[in-house]
C-alpha positions as CSV (number, residue, x, y, z in Angstrom):
1,X,-2.9,-2.1,-19.7
2,X,-3.2,0.4,-17.0
3,X,-0.4,2.8,-16.3
4,X,0.9,2.5,-12.7
5,X,1.9,5.8,-11.1
6,X,5.0,5.6,-8.9
7,X,3.6,8.6,-7.0
8,X,0.4,6.7,-6.2
9,X,2.5,3.7,-5.1
10,X,4.5,6.0,-2.8
11,X,1.4,7.6,-1.4
12,X,-0.2,4.2,-0.7
13,X,3.0,2.9,0.9
14,X,3.1,6.0,3.2
15,X,-0.5,5.4,4.1
16,X,0.2,1.8,4.9
17,X,3.2,2.8,7.1
18,X,1.1,5.3,9.0
19,X,-1.6,2.7,9.6
20,X,0.8,0.1,10.7
21,X,2.5,2.6,13.1
22,X,-0.9,3.5,14.7
23,X,-2.2,0.0,14.8
24,X,-1.3,-0.7,18.5
25,X,-3.4,2.3,19.6
26,X,-6.2,2.0,17.0
27,X,-9.8,2.2,18.2
28,X,-10.7,-0.5,15.7
29,X,-7.6,-2.6,15.4
30,X,-9.4,-5.5,13.6
31,X,-10.7,-3.2,10.9
32,X,-7.4,-1.3,10.6
33,X,-5.6,-4.7,10.3
34,X,-7.9,-5.7,7.5
35,X,-7.3,-2.4,5.7
36,X,-3.5,-2.8,6.1
37,X,-3.8,-6.3,4.5
38,X,-5.9,-4.8,1.6
39,X,-3.3,-2.1,1.1
40,X,-0.5,-4.7,1.0
41,X,-2.4,-6.7,-1.6
42,X,-3.0,-3.5,-3.7
43,X,0.7,-2.6,-3.5
44,X,1.8,-6.1,-4.4
45,X,-0.5,-6.0,-7.5
46,X,0.7,-2.5,-8.5
47,X,4.3,-3.4,-8.1
48,X,4.0,-6.5,-10.2
49,X,2.3,-4.4,-12.9
50,X,5.1,-1.8,-12.8
51,X,7.2,-1.9,-16.0
52,X,10.8,-2.9,-15.6
53,X,12.0,0.4,-17.0
54,X,10.5,2.2,-14.0
55,X,12.7,0.1,-11.7
56,X,16.0,1.1,-13.2
Protein backbone atom coordinates (compact mmCIF):
# COMPACT_ATOMS: atom_id res chain seq x y z
CA UNK A 1 0.00 0.00 0.00
CA UNK A 2 1.32 3.41 -0.91
CA UNK A 3 2.09 5.88 1.82
CA UNK A 4 0.11 9.10 1.51
CA UNK A 5 2.01 12.25 2.39
CA UNK A 6 -0.02 14.86 4.23
CA UNK A 7 2.41 17.47 2.90
CA UNK A 8 1.60 16.39 -0.65
CA UNK A 9 -2.12 16.55 0.14
CA UNK A 10 -1.72 20.06 1.51
CA UNK A 11 0.28 21.13 -1.52
CA UNK A 12 -2.31 19.74 -3.93
CA UNK A 13 -5.11 21.39 -1.94
CA UNK A 14 -3.33 24.76 -2.15
CA UNK A 15 -2.84 24.28 -5.90
CA UNK A 16 -6.54 23.48 -6.28
CA UNK A 17 -7.52 26.56 -4.25
CA UNK A 18 -5.30 28.77 -6.41
CA UNK A 19 -6.74 27.30 -9.60
CA UNK A 20 -10.33 27.77 -8.40
CA UNK A 21 -9.58 31.35 -7.38
CA UNK A 22 -8.19 32.22 -10.83
CA UNK A 23 -10.79 30.26 -12.79
CA UNK A 24 -12.97 33.34 -13.56
CA UNK A 25 -10.04 35.09 -15.30
CA UNK A 26 -8.40 32.04 -16.82
CA UNK A 27 -7.36 32.16 -20.48
CA UNK A 28 -8.46 28.52 -20.84
CA UNK A 29 -11.34 28.10 -18.37
CA UNK A 30 -12.54 24.78 -19.78
CA UNK A 31 -9.09 23.24 -19.45
CA UNK A 32 -8.60 24.74 -16.00
CA UNK A 33 -12.02 23.48 -14.90
CA UNK A 34 -11.08 19.97 -16.07
CA UNK A 35 -7.78 20.17 -14.18
CA UNK A 36 -9.63 21.28 -11.04
CA UNK A 37 -11.94 18.28 -11.34
CA UNK A 38 -8.90 16.00 -11.75
CA UNK A 39 -7.30 17.48 -8.63
CA UNK A 40 -10.51 17.02 -6.65
CA UNK A 41 -10.61 13.35 -7.69
CA UNK A 42 -6.93 12.88 -6.76
CA UNK A 43 -7.48 14.50 -3.37
CA UNK A 44 -10.54 12.36 -2.75
CA UNK A 45 -8.58 9.16 -3.49
CA UNK A 46 -5.63 10.28 -1.39
CA UNK A 47 -7.82 11.24 1.56
CA UNK A 48 -9.61 7.91 1.48
CA UNK A 49 -6.22 6.14 1.51
CA UNK A 50 -5.02 8.19 4.48
CA UNK A 51 -4.72 6.01 7.58
CA UNK A 52 -7.06 6.86 10.45
CA UNK A 53 -4.03 7.54 12.69
CA UNK A 54 -3.09 10.50 10.49
CA UNK A 55 -6.46 12.11 11.15
CA UNK A 56 -6.22 12.19 14.92
